[in-house]
C-alpha positions in Angstrom: -7.2 -9.5 12.4 -9.0 -8.1 9.3 -10.1 -4.5 9.5 -13.7 -3.8 8.4 -14.1 -0.1 9.1 -12.7 2.6 11.3 -14.5 4.9 13.7 -12.8 8.0 12.4 -15.0 10.2 10.4 -13.7 12.6 7.8 -14.8 16.1 6.8 -14.2 15.9 3.1 -15.2 13.4 0.4 -12.3 11.0 -0.3 -12.4 11.5 -4.1 -8.7 10.7 -4.6 -8.9 7.6 -2.5 -11.8 6.3 -4.5 -10.0 7.3 -7.7 -6.9 5.3 -6.7 -9.1 2.3 -6.0 -10.8 2.7 -9.4 -7.5 2.9 -11.2 -6.2 -0.2 -9.5 -9.4 -2.1 -10.4 -9.2 -1.0 -14.0 -5.6 -1.9 -14.4 -6.4 -5.4 -13.0 -9.2 -5.8 -15.4 -6.8 -4.9 -18.2 -4.3 -7.5 -16.9 -7.1 -10.1 -16.8 -8.2 -9.4 -20.3 -4.8 -10.4 -21.8 -2.6 -7.6 -20.6 -0.5 -10.0 -18.5 -0.4 -13.7 -17.7 2.0 -16.0 -15.8 3.7 -18.9 -17.6 6.2 -21.5 -16.5 9.1 -19.4 -17.8 7.9 -16.0 -16.5 5.3 -13.3 -17.3 3.9 -12.6 -20.8 1.6 -10.1 -22.3 1.7 -6.4 -23.1 1.7 -5.3 -19.5 4.2 -7.8 -18.2 7.0 -5.3 -18.6 5.1 -2.9 -16.3 6.2 -4.9 -13.3 9.3 -3.8 -11.3 12.4 -6.1 -11.5 15.2 -5.1 -9.2 18.0 -6.1 -11.5 16.5 -4.2 -14.4 16.3 -1.0 -12.2 19.8 -1.3 -10.7 21.6 -2.4 -13.9 19.5 -0.6 -16.5 19.0 -3.8 -18.5 15.9 -5.5 -20.0 15.7 -9.1 -18.9 13.7 -11.5 -20.9 11.9 -13.0 -17.9 8.8 -10.9 -18.4 8.9 -9.5 -21.9 9.8 -6.0 -23.1 10.2 -3.7 -20.1 8.6 -0.3 -20.1 11.0 2.5 -21.0 12.6 4.3 -19.2 12.9 1.4 -16.8 12.4 3.6 -13.7 8.8 4.1 -14.7 8.1 0.6 -13.5 8.6 1.9 -10.0 5.2 3.7 -10.5 3.4 1.3 -12.9 4.0 -1.8 -10.7 2.2 -0.2 -7.8 -1.1 -0.3 -9.7 -0.8 -4.0 -10.7 -1.9 -7.1 -8.7 -1.3 -10.8 -8.9 -4.9 -11.9 -8.3 -8.3 -11.0 -6.9 -7.4 -11.7 -3.3 -4.3 -9.5 -3.7 -6.3 -6.7 -5.2 -9.2 -7.0 -2.7 -7.0 -7.0 0.4 -5.1 -4.0 -0.7 -8.2 -2.0 -1.7 -9.8 -2.8 1.6 -7.0 -1.3 3.5 -6.8 1.7 1.2 -10.6 2.3 1.5 -10.5 2.1 5.4 -7.4 4.1 6.1 -6.8 6.2 3.0 -9.7 8.6 3.4 -8.4 9.9 6.7 -4.9 10.6 5.3 -6.5 12.3 2.3 -8.6 14.3 4.6 -5.5 15.4 6.6 -3.2 16.1 3.7 -5.5 17.3 1.0 -5.8 15.7 -2.4 -2.5 16.9 -4.0 -0.3 16.2 -1.1 -2.0 12.9 -0.5 -1.2 11.8 -4.1 2.4 12.8 -3.7 2.6 11.1 -0.4 1.1 7.9 -1.7 3.3 7.7 -4.8 6.5 8.6 -2.8 5.7 5.9 -0.2 5.3 3.4 -3.1 8.6 4.3 -4.7 10.4 4.1 -1.3 8.8 0.8 -0.6 10.1 -0.5 -4.0 13.5 1.0 -3.1 13.5 -1.1 0.2 12.7 -4.2 -1.8 15.5 -3.5 -4.2 18.0 -2.8 -1.4 17.8 -6.3 0.0 18.0 -7.9 -3.5 19.5 -5.6 -6.1 20.3 -8.5 -8.4 16.9 -10.2 -8.1 15.2 -11.1 -11.3 11.8 -11.7 -9.6 9.1 -9.3 -10.9 7.4 -7.3 -8.2 3.9 -5.8 -8.4 1.2 -4.5 -6.1 -0.1 -1.4 -4.2 1.0 -2.9 -0.9 4.0 -0.7 -0.4 2.2 2.6 -1.1 -0.7 1.5 1.1 1.7 0.5 3.8 2.8 4.1 3.8 -0.8 5.1 4.3 -0.9 2.8 7.3 2.3 4.3 8.7 0.9 7.8 8.4 -2.4 6.7 10.0 -0.5 5.2 13.0 1.2 8.6 13.6 -1.9 10.7 13.2 -4.6 8.5 14.7 -3.0 6.0 17.0 -6.1 5.8 19.3 -8.8 5.6 16.6 -10.9 2.5 16.9 -11.0 0.0 14.1 -13.9 -2.4 13.8 -12.1 -5.7 12.9 -12.7 -9.4 12.3 -10.6 -11.3 14.8 -9.8 -14.9 13.9 -8.4 -17.1 16.8 -8.3 -20.6 15.4 -11.9 -21.8 15.2 -13.1 -18.7 17.0 -14.2 -15.8 14.8 -15.5 -12.6 16.4 -15.7 -8.8 15.9 -13.9 -6.3 18.1 -13.2 -2.6 18.1 -9.4 -2.4 18.3 -7.1 0.7 18.7 -5.3 1.5 15.5 -1.9 1.4 17.2 -2.5 -2.2 18.2 -3.9 -3.3 14.8 -1.3 -1.6 12.7 1.5 -2.5 15.2 0.5 -6.1 14.9 0.5 -5.8 11.1 4.0 -4.3 11.1 5.4 -7.0 13.4 3.9 -9.7 11.1 5.8 -8.2 8.2 9.1 -8.3 10.1 8.4 -11.9 11.0 7.6 -12.7 7.4 10.8 -11.1 6.2 12.8 -13.0 8.9 11.4 -16.3 7.6 12.3 -15.2 4.1 15.9 -14.6 5.1 16.0 -18.0 6.9 14.9 -19.6 3.6 17.6 -17.8 1.6 15.4 -15.0 0.4 14.9 -16.6 -3.0 11.9 -17.1 -5.2 8.7 -15.1 -5.4 6.0 -14.6 -2.8 5.2 -11.6 -0.5 7.5 -8.6 -0.7 7.7 -8.1 3.0 10.5 -5.6 2.9 8.5 -3.4 0.6 5.7 -3.4 3.2 8.2 -2.5 5.9 9.9 0.2 3.8 6.6 1.7 2.9 5.3 1.7 6.4 8.4 3.4 7.8 8.4 5.9 4.9 4.8 6.8 5.8 5.6 7.3 9.4 8.5 9.7 8.6 6.9 11.5 5.7 3.5 12.3 7.2 4.9 15.1 9.3 7.0 16.4 6.4 3.9 16.7 4.2 2.3 18.8 6.9 -1.3 17.6 7.8 -3.7 20.5 7.3 -6.3 21.8 9.7 -9.9 22.2 8.9 -10.6 25.7 10.2 -12.8 26.5 7.2 -14.7 23.2 7.1 -18.2 23.2 8.5 -18.7 20.6 11.3 -20.9 17.6 10.6 -24.4 18.0 12.0 -23.9 15.1 14.5 -20.6 16.4 15.8 -19.6 19.0 18.3 -17.7 21.7 16.5 -14.0 21.1 16.7 -11.1 22.7 14.7 -8.4 20.1 14.7 -7.6 17.6 12.1 -6.6 14.7 14.3 -8.2 12.5 17.0 -5.8 11.2 19.6 
């Protein structure tokens, strides 16, 4: 199932969501223009050291696998969440952020949404580090932070409808799916992917499923802590009946 849009209007312009998307795109362009490239022995380029390597974080060492690491090393927990391994990786992440991020920004406000997003990304990286603290495999991508957005969305808008592309073998169709089903299916798929990773020994690169799981759970727990705001002072949209709640259940 591939989400295309949600039927959950916002009352504010998602400036921060679009800014995050722009930053991710610009960082990827910088990578593609020589900032980072993959070789047989590891990563190279000026931005290769922006990726997060669990062993570097836990041991405070600079491994030679991907060039000089950004200092202090803990900064890679943040820089890595704005990097991507390819256009498909970038496009998929930005699609999810565009669809679900605007509602979380609308609920939290821009400052709290930024803090929420970054903290989910850091906790997602922490989950990936926890299952392999000695791993020398570089990790990058916004997936962990965006997974936190998905977890928050599930808590706030479980019954919101999401227009999705459903692929069942050779059958491809569109359907309006409740968020709790779509996001629940996504989370289960991450657990399944992580289980297969454990069965294979958990070695090598690929998808950081545990970061996705950690980010999603972090988002579910943090969304209430950050305190979604109400919109008592926001004018209703012309096509809506005036309501004064932030959520749609």
